[in-house]
C-alpha positions in Angstrom: -6.8 -87.1 -52.5 -5.4 -86.5 -49.1 -5.4 -83.7 -46.9 -2.3 -81.6 -46.4 -1.2 -78.0 -44.8 -3.3 -75.3 -46.2 -0.8 -73.5 -48.5 -0.8 -72.8 -52.1 2.9 -72.0 -52.0 2.5 -68.9 -54.2 0.9 -70.8 -57.1 -1.0 -68.6 -59.9 -3.1 -69.3 -63.0 -1.2 -69.8 -66.1 2.0 -70.5 -64.2 4.3 -73.6 -65.5 4.7 -76.4 -63.2 6.2 -79.9 -62.8 5.6 -82.7 -60.8 7.9 -82.7 -57.7 8.5 -86.4 -58.3 9.2 -86.1 -62.3 10.7 -82.8 -63.8 9.5 -84.4 -67.1 6.0 -84.3 -66.3 4.8 -80.7 -66.9 1.9 -78.8 -67.0 0.0 -75.4 -66.6 -1.7 -74.0 -63.8 -5.6 -73.3 -64.3 -6.7 -73.4 -60.9 -5.6 -72.5 -57.5 -8.4 -72.6 -54.5 -10.6 -75.0 -52.6 -12.4 -78.3 -53.7 -15.8 -79.0 -52.2 -15.6 -81.9 -49.6 -11.8 -81.2 -48.8 -9.9 -78.9 -46.6 -7.1 -76.7 -47.8 -6.0 -75.2 -51.1 -5.5 -77.4 -54.3 -3.9 -76.6 -57.4 -5.6 -77.4 -60.8 -3.0 -78.5 -63.4 -3.5 -79.2 -67.3 -0.9 -81.9 -68.0 1.3 -81.3 -71.2 1.2 -85.0 -71.8 -2.5 -85.3 -71.4 -2.2 -88.0 -68.5 -4.3 -86.9 -65.8 -7.6 -87.9 -64.1 -10.3 -85.7 -65.4 -11.3 -82.6 -67.7 -11.2 -80.0 -64.6 -14.4 -81.3 -63.1 -15.1 -83.3 -60.0 -18.4 -84.5 -58.7 -20.3 -82.2 -61.0 -18.3 -79.1 -59.9 -16.3 -77.6 -62.5 -12.9 -75.9 -61.4 -11.4 -75.3 -64.7 -11.4 -76.5 -68.4 -8.5 -78.9 -69.4 -7.8 -79.4 -73.1 -9.0 -83.0 -73.1 -11.2 -85.3 -71.0 -8.4 -86.8 -69.0 -5.6 -84.3 -69.0 -6.3 -82.4 -65.7 -5.5 -83.2 -62.3 -6.1 -81.4 -58.8 -3.3 -81.9 -56.7 -1.6 -80.5 -53.3 0.9 -77.7 -53.6 3.7 -79.8 -52.1 3.2 -82.4 -55.1 4.3 -79.5 -57.7 7.3 -77.6 -58.2 7.8 -74.1 -59.5 11.2 -74.8 -60.9 14.3 -73.0 -60.2 15.9 -69.8 -61.9 18.7 -69.9 -64.8 20.8 -68.4 -62.2 20.5 -71.2 -59.8 20.5 -73.9 -62.6 24.1 -72.5 -63.7 25.4 -72.4 -60.0 23.9 -75.9 -59.5 25.6 -77.5 -62.5 28.8 -75.8 -62.7 29.3 -75.1 -59.1 30.5 -71.5 -59.3 29.4 -68.2 -58.6 31.2 -66.4 -61.0 29.4 -65.0 -64.1 32.0 -65.4 -66.5 30.6 -68.5 -68.3 27.3 -66.8 -68.4 28.8 -63.6 -70.1 30.7 -65.7 -72.5 27.9 -68.5 -73.1 26.8 -68.5 -77.0 24.4 -71.5 -77.0 21.6 -72.0 -74.4 19.2 -75.1 -74.5 16.2 -74.5 -72.5 13.9 -77.1 -74.0 11.3 -78.4 -71.7 11.5 -76.1 -68.9 8.7 -74.0 -67.0 9.2 -70.8 -69.1 5.9 -69.2 -70.3 6.6 -65.3 -70.1 8.6 -63.5 -72.7 9.7 -61.2 -70.3 11.8 -63.8 -68.4 13.4 -64.5 -71.8 14.4 -61.1 -72.3 16.0 -60.8 -68.7 17.8 -64.1 -69.4 19.1 -62.9 -72.7 20.0 -59.5 -71.3 22.4 -61.2 -68.8 24.0 -63.4 -71.7 25.1 -60.6 -74.1 27.3 -63.2 -76.2 24.3 -65.8 -76.8 24.0 -66.7 -80.4 21.7 -69.7 -80.1 18.7 -70.2 -78.0 16.4 -73.2 -77.6 12.8 -72.6 -76.1 11.3 -75.9 -77.5 8.7 -77.4 -75.4 8.0 -74.4 -73.4 4.5 -73.3 -73.4 5.1 -69.4 -74.2 2.2 -67.3 -73.3 1.0 -64.5 -76.1 2.7 -61.0 -75.5 1.8 -57.9 -77.0 4.8 -55.7 -76.1 8.2 -55.6 -77.7 10.9 -57.4 -76.2 14.3 -55.6 -75.8 16.6 -55.9 -78.6 18.3 -59.2 -79.0 20.9 -58.3 -81.4 23.1 -61.2 -80.8 20.6 -64.1 -81.3 21.3 -65.8 -84.6 19.3 -69.0 -84.0 16.0 -69.4 -82.2 14.2 -72.5 -81.7 10.7 -72.1 -80.8 9.2 -75.8 -81.7 6.2 -76.9 -79.6 5.9 -73.7 -77.7 2.2 -72.3 -79.3 4.1 -69.6 -80.9 1.8 -68.1 -84.0 2.6 -65.8 -86.6 1.7 -62.9 -84.7 4.0 -63.8 -82.2 7.0 -64.2 -85.0 6.2 -60.7 -86.2 6.5 -59.0 -82.7 9.8 -61.1 -82.5 10.9 -59.5 -85.7 11.4 -56.1 -84.1 14.0 -57.5 -81.4 15.7 -60.1 -83.4 17.6 -58.0 -85.7 20.4 -60.5 -86.9 18.2 -63.8 -86.6 19.6 -66.2 -89.3 17.6 -69.6 -88.3 14.1 -69.7 -87.0 12.5 -73.0 -86.2 8.7 -73.1 -85.7 7.9 -76.9 -85.5 4.6 -78.3 -84.4 3.1 -74.9 -83.5 -0.3 -75.5 -85.4 0.5 -72.4 -87.7 -1.9 -72.5 -90.7 -1.6 -68.6 -91.8 1.3 -66.4 -92.2 0.0 -63.0 -91.2 2.3 -60.4 -92.3 2.0 -57.1 -90.2 2.0 -54.3 -92.8 1.8 -55.5 -96.3 1.3 -58.8 -98.4 4.8 -60.2 -97.9 6.6 -60.8 -94.7 9.1 -57.9 -94.5 12.3 -57.6 -92.4 14.3 -60.5 -91.2 16.9 -59.3 -93.4 19.5 -62.0 -92.3 17.0 -64.9 -92.1 18.7 -67.9 -94.3 16.7 -70.8 -92.6 12.9 -71.1 -91.7 11.6 -74.3 -90.4 7.9 -74.8 -90.6 7.4 -78.5 -90.3 4.6 -80.3 -88.7 2.4 -77.3 -89.0 -1.2 -77.0 -90.9 -0.4 -74.7 -93.5 -2.8 -76.0 -96.3 -2.6 -73.0 -99.0 0.2 -72.0 -101.3 -0.8 -68.5 -101.1 0.4 -68.6 -97.3 3.9 -69.7 -98.5 4.0 -67.1 -101.3 3.7 -64.4 -98.5 7.5 -65.6 -97.4 8.6 -65.2 -101.1 10.3 -61.7 -100.5 12.5 -62.8 -97.8 15.9 -61.7 -99.7 18.3 -64.0 -97.8 15.9 -66.9 -97.4 17.8 -70.1 -98.6 16.3 -73.0 -96.8 12.4 -73.3 -96.1 11.0 -76.6 -94.6 7.4 -77.5 -95.1 7.4 -81.1 -94.2 4.3 -82.3 -92.8 1.8 -79.7 -93.6 -1.3 -79.8 -95.7 -0.1 -78.5 -99.0 -1.9 -80.0 -101.9 0.0 -77.8 -104.8 2.8 -75.8 -105.7 2.7 -72.7 -108.1 5.7 -70.5 -108.8 3.8 -67.2 -110.1 4.0 -66.1 -113.5 4.7 -62.5 -114.5 1.0 -61.7 -114.3 0.8 -63.2 -110.6 3.6 -61.4 -109.9 2.0 -58.0 -110.5 -0.8 -58.9 -108.6 1.4 -59.8 -105.7 3.0 -56.3 -106.1 6.1 -58.1 -106.8 9.2 -55.8 -107.3 12.4 -56.5 -109.5 13.5 -59.1 -106.9 11.9 -62.6 -108.0 10.3 -64.5 -105.5 12.4 -66.9 -103.6 15.4 -65.4 -105.4 18.0 -67.1 -103.2 16.0 -70.3 -102.1 18.2 -73.3 -102.7 16.3 -76.0 -100.4 12.7 -76.5 -100.4 11.4 -79.6 -98.5 8.1 -80.6 -99.1 7.9 -84.3 -97.7 4.5 -85.7 -96.2 2.1 -83.1 -97.8 -0.9 -83.8 -100.0 0.9 -83.1 -103.3 -0.7 -85.3 -106.1 -0.2 -83.5 -109.4 2.8 -83.1 -111.8 2.1 -79.4 -112.6 3.3 -78.7 -109.0 6.2 -81.0 -109.6 7.1 -78.9 -112.7 6.5 -75.7 -110.9 9.6 -76.4 -109.0 11.7 -75.5 -112.0 10.7 -72.2 -112.1 12.4 -71.3 -108.8 15.3 -69.5 -109.8 18.2 -71.2 -107.8 16.3 -74.5 -106.1 18.7 -77.5 -106.1 17.5 -79.6 -103.3 13.6 -80.6 -102.5 11.8 -83.4 -100.9 8.6 -84.8 -102.1 8.5 -88.1 -100.4 5.2 -89.3 -98.7 3.3 -87.3 -101.0 0.7 -88.8 -103.3 2.6 -87.8 -106.2 5.4 -90.0 -105.1 3.8 -93.0 -104.2 4.3 -95.1 -107.2 2.1 -97.9 -105.8 -0.9 -95.5 -105.5 -0.9 -93.9 -108.6 2.1 -91.7 -108.2 5.2 -91.7 -110.2 8.5 -93.3 -109.6 11.7 -91.7 -108.6 13.2 -91.6 -112.1 10.3 -89.7 -113.4 10.4 -86.9 -110.8 14.4 -86.4 -111.3 13.9 -86.3 -115.1 11.2 -83.6 -114.7 13.2 -81.7 -112.1 15.9 -80.2 -114.3 18.1 -78.3 -111.7 17.7 -80.7 -108.6 21.0 -82.1 -107.2 19.5 -83.5 -104.0 16.4 -85.2 -104.2 14.4 -87.0 -101.0 17.9 -86.8 -99.0 19.9 -88.4 -101.6 22.4 -86.9 -104.2 21.2 -87.2 -107.7 24.4 -88.1 -109.3 25.2 -87.5 -113.0 24.9 -91.0 -113.9 21.5 -91.2 -112.3 20.0 -88.0 -114.1 21.2 -89.3 -117.4 20.0 -92.7 -116.9 16.4 -91.3 -115.3 16.2 -88.9 -118.4 16.5 -91.4 -120.9 14.3 -93.7 -119.3 11.7 -91.1 -119.0 12.1 -90.3 -122.7 11.5 -93.9 -123.5 8.4 -94.3 -121.2 6.8 -90.9 -122.9 7.3 -92.4 -126.4 5.7 -95.6 -125.5 2.8 -93.8 -124.1 2.4 -91.3 -127.1 1.6 -94.3 -129.4 -1.6 -94.7 -127.6 -2.4 -91.2 -127.0 -0.6 -88.3 -128.9 -1.9 -85.4 -126.9 -0.1 -86.8 -123.7 3.0 -84.8 -125.0 1.4 -81.7 -123.7 1.8 -83.2 -120.1 5.7 -83.6 -120.5 7.4 -80.0 -120.8 10.9 -81.4 -120.9 10.4 -84.2 -123.3 11.4 -82.5 -126.7 14.4 -81.0 -124.8 15.7 -84.4 -123.5 14.8 -86.2 -126.6 16.9 -83.8 -128.5 19.7 -84.1 -125.9 20.1 -87.6 -125.9 19.4 -88.0 -129.8 16.7 -90.4 -129.2 14.8 -91.4 -132.4 11.1 -91.2 -133.1 10.7 -94.9 -133.2 10.3 -96.5 -129.6 13.8 -96.9 -128.3 15.1 -100.1 -126.6 18.3 -99.4 -124.9 19.7 -96.9 -122.2 22.4 -94.6 -122.2 24.5 -96.0 -125.0 23.0 -93.8 -127.5 20.1 -93.4 -130.1 19.1 -97.0 -130.9 15.5 -98.1 -132.0 13.2 -101.1 -131.7 15.1 -102.5 -134.6 18.3 -103.4 -132.2 15.5 -105.2 -130.2 17.2 -106.3 -127.0 18.3 -105.1 -123.5 21.0 -106.2 -121.3 19.4 -107.1 -117.9 20.9 -108.6 -114.6 19.0 -110.7 -112.5 19.4 -111.2 -108.9 17.4 -114.2 -106.9 16.7 -112.7 -103.3 14.1 -115.1 -102.2 14.5 -116.7 -98.8 13.8 -120.1 -100.0 15.5 -119.9 -103.4 19.3 -120.7 -102.0 22.3 -119.1 -103.1 22.0 -118.6 -106.9 24.5 -116.5 -109.1 23.1 -113.3 -110.7 22.5 -113.8 -114.5 22.9 -111.3 -117.1 20.5 -111.8 -120.0 19.6 -110.2 -123.4 16.0 -109.8 -123.3 13.6 -108.2 -125.8 12.6 -104.6 -125.0 8.9 -105.9 -125.6 9.0 -108.5 -123.0 6.5 -108.0 -120.6 6.7 -108.6 -116.8 4.5 -111.7 -116.9 6.8 -113.1 -119.5 10.1 -112.2 -117.6 8.4 -114.1 -114.5 8.0 -117.0 -116.7 11.7 -116.9 -118.0 12.8 -116.2 -114.2 11.0 -119.8 -113.3 13.3 -121.3 -116.2 16.4 -119.6 -115.7 16.8 -120.1 -112.0 14.6 -123.4 -111.8 12.0 -122.0 -109.4 8.9 -123.8 -110.9 7.4 -124.2 -107.6 7.3 -120.5 -106.5 5.3 -117.7 -107.4 7.6 -114.8 -108.1 7.6 -111.0 -108.0 10.2 -108.7 -109.4 11.6 -105.3 -108.3 13.5 -102.8 -110.3 16.8 -101.8 -108.2 17.4 -98.2 -109.1 20.5 -96.1 -108.3 19.6 -93.6 -105.5 16.4 -95.1 -104.7 16.3 -96.4 -101.1 13.7 -99.3 -102.1 13.7 -101.3 -105.0 10.2 -100.6 -107.3 7.9 -103.4 -107.5 7.0 -104.4 -111.1 3.4 -105.3 -110.2 1.6 -105.1 -113.6 2.2 -108.3 -115.6 1.1 -106.8 -119.0 3.7 -103.9 -119.1 6.7 -104.4 -121.2 10.2 -103.4 -120.3 10.0 -100.5 -122.7 6.8 -99.4 -121.4 8.1 -99.2 -117.9 11.3 -97.2 -119.1 13.6 -99.9 -117.9 16.9 -99.5 -119.9 20.1 -101.2 -120.8 22.1 -102.7 -117.8 19.4 -102.5 -115.5 19.4 -104.9 -112.4 16.0 -106.7 -111.6 15.6 -108.5 -108.3 13.8 -111.8 -108.2 11.7 -112.5 -105.1 9.1 -114.9 -104.0 5.4 -113.9 -102.7 5.1 -114.3 -99.2 
């Protein structure tokens, strides 16, 4: 550290600043004053990116508490910038002193600036009467306790990585009377705290609520959003949820439910990258009145390599879903998945008749497709039993050292095991010197499914007629 003129340049604690040499290096002022052994005034900054020199103490003297061991710095004021006002930024960008552009502005992106005071946000919005979309992401907003002026024109508000908790959201509700989209990604939210009852009230126009990348662990917290009557899309990816539960009538009474069904208009519920590991939770999605899109990828239940279930089982259990894990469920994929699922359940019932209790849609689907009680051996071509015995399977070589080989379509016994099929592929394609692994290529599934149990039969795996199996080599 080197001496510089004794001036604080007007910096104050809690002020947001950036490095004068790098506008993307942003932090919060936590200290303004002298430093023992050095002349002049110093500014203590806790950097957002965590790249500082210490935790706020030097030579045994603590000047402030940084958020981590090396996120703090003590710097001279000339090395920091307080930023410029929005008006100055507009004039600099558009080189005009006219306010017509400002008055007509409908979208404003203030991502990664030095804003921290909600009063300043209110002033900005007050000068932009036509503003409809406001993005304040990556501005560390200070908590506020007073209401903002009405922001009646705002339809979309983005508060990602701003530190806004639900108490702040409840205060915003009073001002954002026409809000349609609210984004709250990465704010460490673990609880939804309604201000006046068991449910979040107001937000009468809110259609989309994005709570991705937060810390919500209890489904009861999600249920507090169930009476938002216009809510159509709810994003809960990257939280800590381990179950889903749609309330039955008794639970609705306990939750003071009205004649309005919970999540009545919700058609999209994204739950990727949580901790959901049970099929009861999957089945509960059928109870949402209008749900047609969901995401369950990167949950234990959807990881078939670690005890979860493959895509076709999830599609078969989700009766109304039209978009799953970001891809459309075509009528062909649904039909094939449901028939394959019925065959899979039938094969398991021979070992454990009680298992039928774990498959709420089994009887319905079995009747729909006219599948007989005997273990079926074909796909969507109609009701057939083990008597017909054979499946038409297309085998494709994809291994790097296998050379170019034409795909083969073979009639194979439904009882053939994965191990037997590997042996047959060695013969079909003359691959005696290679150790093989097989993958099932499914429509709508981004990655082929590894067939890793040599003792499972094609029938046990639910593999149907006209399926495609990829033949690869172990690395």
